[in-house]
C-alpha positions, 0 to 999 in steps of 0.5 A: 663422854670423857672430858677433853683434858689430855692427849698422849703421843709416843708416851708423852702426855700433852694437856689441853688447856681450855682457852678462856675456860671454854671446852667448845668453840661456841662456849661463853668465855669465863662461864661459871658452869664450864669452869666448874666442869673443868675443875671437876674433870682435872682440866687446865683452864685459862683465866684472864685478869683485868684490874678494876678501879678498886684494885680488884681483878675482873675475870675478863680477857679484854680491857673494855667491858663492851667487848664481852659484857653488857658493861660500857668502858674500860675495866680499869676505870669500873668499880667492883660493883660496876664490873659485877653488875655487867653480864657476860655476852655469848658468842653471838653477843647476846646477854647470858644473864650471868654476871662477870666474876671478880677474882674473889668470886672465882676463888670461892668457886674453886673452893666450893667445887670440889676440884680434881687434884689435877685441875689447874687454872692459869691466871694470866695477868693483863696489867703490868706491875706498876698498875698494882697497889700494895692493897691490890697485891694483898687482896690477891694474896688473901684470895688465892692462898686457900686455892693456890694448889689449883693455880699457876700465875702467869703474864708477860710482865715477869716482875708483876708475876713475881711480886704477886706470887710473893703474896701466896707462898708456893703458888706456881708461876709462868712467863710469856716471852712472846709479847710486845714484839719479842716474838716477831723480833726473834722470828726475823733474826733467827736467834732462837737459843738466845731467846730461850736464854733471855726468857729463862734469865728473865723469869728464873722461877717460872715453871712453864713458859707460854709460846705462840705456836708460830714461833715454835714452828719457825724455830723448828723450821730453822732447825731449833727445837725450842720446846726441847730447849725449855725441857733441857732447862727443866721447864714446861711449855704451853703452845698457844692458841689452836682456834678450831679442830678443822683440818689446819688446826688438827695439823698444827696439833699433830705437830705440837704433839710430835714436838712434845708440847706439855700443854696446848691452848685451844678454843676447841678441846672437845674437837681436838680430843675427839679427832686425836685423843 
């Protein structure tokens, strides 16, 4: 079976990014096997990073261990050993027997997998710059440098992304300008061109910008092509997140393809590809 990594419409290629490393909706988030599969296939996959008490970063989406692992308590107060001892839960909340990875573990997995040249992991920082110590930044840089060509560092705190990327020269960066009420504000005031300008000014070095699909659609309904605006500035756009390949999910995906999104974050890459690829 062809891996679901991209869909082409009218000569424009749109990547399908595996949200939380998932190819199928029933997949366990951040499974080593699925991440390795994506790397070999040349897929784009999202990897969320949460700071631990020891200054490392855990490969987890949620700030609380109990939301997706057998552990208990905030990731931020757990030691590296406690994080690694926690096991991932599947979508039904069952113990998978697979331990949580730290970023160091993920970097080794990338190095050992034999990744396709096109494979990219989006490293999505969940913490702001103030949470990082010089030691934690140095540790990140040491781990990421050997595999930086397969990664893009992003987040909602442009300063954090910029500072951590300096520890690994050549590491691509991205920026999500939709967080902390910013998306709701611009959808209410309709100042979409100003929103794009502010995002570019905040993260001038960002290669990709991550936009909620509802924002993209609201701008388009108001007569402003937000994706085209970023393209004019020489940037690419990821639209997040299409949850399923049901009728609504397919319609949203078709619209994003028509608007020439460069990447679509989805929990159901396989379903979208089977229906539209």
